[in-house]
C-alpha positions as CSV (number, residue, x, y, z in Angstrom):
1,M,0.1,0.2,0.1
2,T,2.7,2.1,1.2
3,A,4.7,1.6,-2.4
4,N,1.8,2.3,-4.5
5,R,1.1,5.5,-2.6
6,F,4.7,7.1,-3.0
7,P,4.3,7.4,-7.2
8,L,1.0,9.4,-6.4
9,V,2.4,11.6,-3.6
10,F,5.6,12.4,-6.1
11,A,3.2,13.2,-8.8
12,V,0.9,15.3,-7.0
13,S,4.1,17.1,-5.5
14,F,5.6,17.4,-9.2
15,L,2.2,18.9,-10.7
16,L,2.2,21.8,-7.4
17,M,5.6,22.5,-8.1
18,C,5.2,22.9,-11.9
19,V,1.8,25.5,-11.3
20,G,4.1,27.1,-8.9
21,C,6.5,27.7,-11.7
22,L,4.0,29.2,-13.9
23,V,2.4,31.6,-11.7
24,D,5.8,33.1,-10.4
25,E,6.6,33.0,-13.8
26,T,3.4,35.2,-14.9
27,L,4.1,37.2,-12.1
28,S,7.3,38.1,-13.3
29,M,6.2,39.0,-16.2
30,Q,3.4,41.2,-15.5
31,S,5.6,43.1,-12.7
32,A,8.3,43.6,-15.9
33,N,5.6,44.8,-17.9
34,T,4.1,47.4,-15.4
35,V,7.7,48.8,-14.6
36,V,7.9,49.2,-18.6
37,Y,4.6,50.7,-19.0
38,Q,5.1,53.3,-15.9
39,S,8.8,54.1,-17.8
40,T,6.8,55.0,-20.9
41,E,4.3,57.1,-19.0
42,M,6.9,58.8,-17.0
43,T,9.2,59.7,-20.4
44,I,5.9,60.6,-22.4
45,D,5.3,62.9,-18.9
46,I,8.7,64.4,-19.4
47,A,8.4,65.2,-23.4
48,N,5.3,66.7,-23.0
49,T,6.0,68.6,-20.1
50,T,9.1,69.8,-22.0
51,I,7.8,70.5,-25.1
52,G,4.3,71.6,-25.1
53,G,1.9,69.6,-23.0
54,T,0.5,67.0,-25.7
55,T,1.1,64.5,-27.5
56,S,-0.3,65.9,-30.6
57,P,2.8,65.7,-33.6
58,S,1.3,69.2,-34.7
59,A,1.3,70.9,-31.8
60,C,4.5,73.3,-30.9
61,G,6.2,73.6,-27.8
62,K,5.5,76.2,-25.1
63,S,7.7,79.5,-24.8
64,T,7.8,79.1,-20.8
65,V,9.7,75.6,-20.5
66,S,12.8,76.2,-18.6
67,C,16.5,75.1,-19.3
68,M,16.0,71.9,-16.5
69,N,13.1,70.6,-18.5
70,F,15.4,70.7,-21.6
71,H,17.9,69.0,-19.9
72,I,15.9,66.4,-18.4
73,F,14.2,65.9,-22.1
74,C,17.9,65.1,-23.3
75,D,18.9,63.1,-20.6
76,T,16.1,61.0,-21.1
77,F,15.7,60.5,-24.7
78,Y,19.1,61.2,-26.1
79,G,21.1,60.8,-22.9
80,G,22.4,64.7,-22.4
81,A,22.8,68.0,-24.4
82,T,23.9,66.8,-27.9
83,M,23.3,68.3,-31.6
84,D,20.5,65.7,-32.0
85,C,18.6,66.8,-28.7
86,L,19.0,70.5,-29.6
87,Y,17.7,69.6,-33.3
88,E,14.6,67.7,-31.9
89,L,13.7,70.8,-29.4
90,L,14.2,73.4,-32.1
91,A,12.5,71.8,-34.7
92,H,9.6,71.4,-32.1
93,M,10.2,75.3,-29.9
94,C,11.4,77.2,-32.8
95,L,10.5,76.1,-36.4
96,C,6.9,74.9,-35.5
97,N,6.3,78.0,-34.0
98,F,8.0,79.9,-36.8
99,D,6.3,77.9,-39.4
100,M,2.6,78.5,-37.9
101,A,3.0,82.3,-38.3
102,M,4.4,82.1,-41.2
103,A,1.6,80.3,-42.9
104,A,-1.1,82.5,-40.6
105,L,0.1,85.4,-43.3
106,N,-0.5,85.5,-47.0
107,T,2.4,84.0,-49.3
108,T,2.5,88.2,-50.5
109,D,3.3,89.3,-47.1
110,W,6.2,86.6,-47.0
111,C,8.6,89.5,-49.0
112,A,7.4,92.5,-46.4
113,W,10.2,92.6,-44.3
114,G,8.0,94.6,-41.6
115,N,5.0,91.6,-41.5
116,V,8.1,88.4,-41.2
117,S,10.9,90.7,-38.9
118,G,9.2,90.2,-35.4
119,L,8.6,86.4,-36.5
120,Y,12.6,86.3,-37.9
121,S,14.0,87.9,-34.2
122,N,11.7,85.3,-32.2
123,L,13.2,82.5,-34.1
124,S,16.9,83.7,-33.9
125,L,15.9,84.4,-30.0
126,C,14.6,81.0,-29.6
127,T,17.4,79.1,-30.9
128,E,19.7,81.1,-29.0
129,N,18.2,80.8,-25.8
130,I,18.0,76.9,-26.4
131,S,21.4,76.4,-27.4
132,D,22.7,78.2,-24.2
133,C,20.6,76.1,-22.2
134,L,22.2,73.2,-23.4
135,S,25.4,74.7,-23.3
136,I,25.9,74.6,-26.8
137,P,27.8,77.3,-28.9
138,W,25.7,79.9,-30.7
139,P,25.6,80.4,-33.5
140,N,26.2,76.7,-34.6
141,P,26.1,74.7,-37.9
142,L,22.8,73.4,-36.9
143,V,21.5,76.8,-36.4
144,E,23.1,78.3,-39.8
145,Q,21.1,75.3,-41.4
146,T,17.5,76.1,-40.1
147,F,18.4,79.4,-41.0
148,V,19.2,78.3,-44.7
149,D,16.3,76.5,-44.7
150,I,13.7,78.8,-43.7
151,H,15.1,81.0,-46.6
152,H,14.9,78.4,-48.9
153,K,11.2,77.4,-47.9
154,F,9.7,81.4,-47.9
155,F,12.0,83.6,-48.7
156,K,13.9,82.5,-52.1
157,D,11.2,84.3,-54.1
158,C,11.2,87.5,-52.6
159,P,13.1,90.3,-54.9
160,M,16.6,91.2,-53.7
161,E,16.5,95.0,-54.0
162,E,19.2,96.2,-52.3
163,L,21.5,93.5,-53.9
164,S,20.2,94.3,-57.3
165,D,21.7,96.0,-60.5
166,P,21.2,99.6,-60.5
167,A,19.4,101.2,-63.4
168,P,21.1,101.5,-66.7
169,P,22.1,105.1,-66.5
170,I,23.8,104.7,-63.2
171,I,25.9,101.9,-64.7
172,F,26.5,103.6,-67.6
173,A,27.7,107.1,-65.6
174,L,30.2,104.8,-63.2
175,V,32.0,103.2,-66.0
176,I,32.1,106.6,-68.3
177,T,33.4,108.7,-65.1
178,P,36.6,107.0,-64.8
179,I,37.3,106.9,-68.3
180,L,37.0,110.1,-68.8
181,L,39.5,111.4,-65.9
182,I,42.0,109.0,-67.3
183,P,43.2,111.7,-70.2
184,I,42.3,114.3,-67.7
185,M,44.8,113.0,-65.1
186,Q,47.5,112.3,-67.8
187,I,46.9,116.0,-69.1
188,F,46.9,118.2,-65.7
189,P,50.3,117.0,-64.6
190,R,52.0,117.5,-67.9
191,T,50.7,121.0,-68.2
192,V,51.5,121.8,-64.7
193,H,54.8,120.5,-65.3
194,E,55.2,122.5,-69.0
195,R,54.3,126.1,-66.8
196,C,56.7,125.1,-63.8
197,Q,59.4,125.3,-66.9
198,G,58.5,127.8,-68.7
199,G,58.2,129.9,-65.4
200,A,61.7,129.1,-64.3
201,Q,63.5,129.7,-67.8
202,S,61.4,133.2,-68.2
203,R,63.1,134.3,-64.8
204,L,66.6,132.9,-65.9
205,G,66.2,135.1,-69.6
């Protein structure tokens, strides 16, 4: 009787042990998923707090964000204040607002400096402030490329009156004046020299 009971007890013990292992593994997986989920939630919260308070990709960042939040964002997503992080911040905090403001204007108003000078200055100040917060020198190649891009996007068709060629009469005057001055400058010293020699000879005679 005892010999028959031993295999049964062993089988039940083995079954209970397997069930316990499965339960422990399930709890472990749930715990890991909870940690990952909480970590993801925290990352999203940091991103939202830092660059706009919304997960909408079309929303721009707030202008009241502090330097500390910039550092938290960079440390969380990029491991520090890198150029990649600066690129992301400039795109969301500076360029996004500039693009929206330009889109609110008629395209015919883009070439009027009075309409865009304030937006342009705000963009420049935004790039400078974020670069300073991250202790990245300003200007830098990324900022320079940013302005090259916006000039190509918004201002490439604007007439550059201050850099255009002057009117044809002005060009003619500028060209002909030195040409006429050349013979005059050659005759004048010769005439003065001959008069000086003639005066010296008359005094000697």
